[in-house]
C-alpha positions, 0 to 999 in steps of 0.5 A: 480179645474179650477185653475189646468185646467187653468195651464194645458192649459197654459202649453200646449200653452207654449209647443206648441209655443216652439215646433213649434219654434224649428221645424220651425228653423229646417225646415229653415235649411233644417234639417227636411222636409217642410211636417213635418213643415206644419203638426207640425204647423197644430197640434200645431195650433189646440192644441193652439186653444183648449187651448185658448178655455179652457182658455176663458171658465175658465175665463167665469166660474170664472166670473159666480162664482164671481157673484153667491157668 
Protein backbone atom coordinates (compact mmCIF):
# COMPACT_ATOMS: atom_id res chain seq x y z
CA UNK A 1 0.00 0.00 0.00
CA UNK A 2 2.79 2.44 0.90
CA UNK A 3 4.51 1.61 -2.37
CA UNK A 4 1.39 2.63 -4.33
CA UNK A 5 1.07 5.92 -2.44
CA UNK A 6 4.79 6.58 -2.99
CA UNK A 7 4.41 6.01 -6.75
CA UNK A 8 1.42 8.34 -6.90
CA UNK A 9 3.29 11.08 -5.01
CA UNK A 10 6.33 10.78 -7.27
CA UNK A 11 4.07 10.92 -10.33
CA UNK A 12 2.43 14.09 -9.00
CA UNK A 13 5.85 15.67 -8.47
CA UNK A 14 6.99 14.80 -12.00
CA UNK A 15 3.77 16.01 -13.62
CA UNK A 16 3.93 19.23 -11.57
CA UNK A 17 7.45 19.98 -12.75
CA UNK A 18 6.61 19.23 -16.39
CA UNK A 19 3.46 21.39 -16.36
CA UNK A 20 5.19 24.25 -14.57
CA UNK A 21 8.05 24.16 -17.07
CA UNK A 22 5.62 24.18 -20.00
CA UNK A 23 3.63 27.10 -18.60
CA UNK A 24 6.84 28.97 -17.77
CA UNK A 25 8.05 28.66 -21.36
CA UNK A 26 4.68 29.83 -22.67
CA UNK A 27 4.81 32.78 -20.28
CA UNK A 28 8.31 33.72 -21.43
CA UNK A 29 7.10 33.81 -25.03
CA UNK A 30 4.00 35.84 -24.00
CA UNK A 31 1.58 33.13 -25.11
CA UNK A 32 -0.11 33.16 -21.70
CA UNK A 33 -0.49 36.01 -19.26
CA UNK A 34 1.86 36.50 -16.33
CA UNK A 35 -1.06 36.09 -13.93
CA UNK A 36 -1.65 32.55 -15.19
CA UNK A 37 2.03 31.76 -14.72
CA UNK A 38 2.10 32.90 -11.09
CA UNK A 39 -1.16 31.12 -10.25
CA UNK A 40 0.13 27.95 -11.91
CA UNK A 41 3.44 28.23 -10.10
CA UNK A 42 1.64 28.60 -6.77
CA UNK A 43 -0.61 25.63 -7.46
CA UNK A 44 2.25 23.41 -8.60
CA UNK A 45 4.31 24.48 -5.61
CA UNK A 46 1.55 23.42 -3.24
CA UNK A 47 1.18 20.07 -5.02
CA UNK A 48 4.93 19.52 -4.94
CA UNK A 49 5.07 20.39 -1.23
CA UNK A 50 2.19 18.04 -0.41
CA UNK A 51 3.79 15.24 -2.42
CA UNK A 52 7.10 15.80 -0.65
CA UNK A 53 5.42 15.58 2.74
CA UNK A 54 3.75 12.33 1.69
CA UNK A 55 7.08 10.89 0.53
CA UNK A 56 8.80 11.87 3.79
CA UNK A 57 5.96 10.31 5.79
CA UNK A 58 6.23 7.09 3.79
CA UNK A 59 9.99 6.95 4.35
CA UNK A 60 9.36 7.42 8.08
CA UNK A 61 6.67 4.72 8.16
CA UNK A 62 8.85 2.31 6.18
CA UNK A 63 11.66 2.84 8.69
CA UNK A 64 9.30 2.16 11.61
CA UNK A 65 8.02 -0.97 9.87
CA UNK A 66 11.56 -2.33 9.51
CA UNK A 67 12.28 -1.65 13.20
CA UNK A 68 9.18 -3.52 14.39
CA UNK A 69 9.95 -6.69 12.44
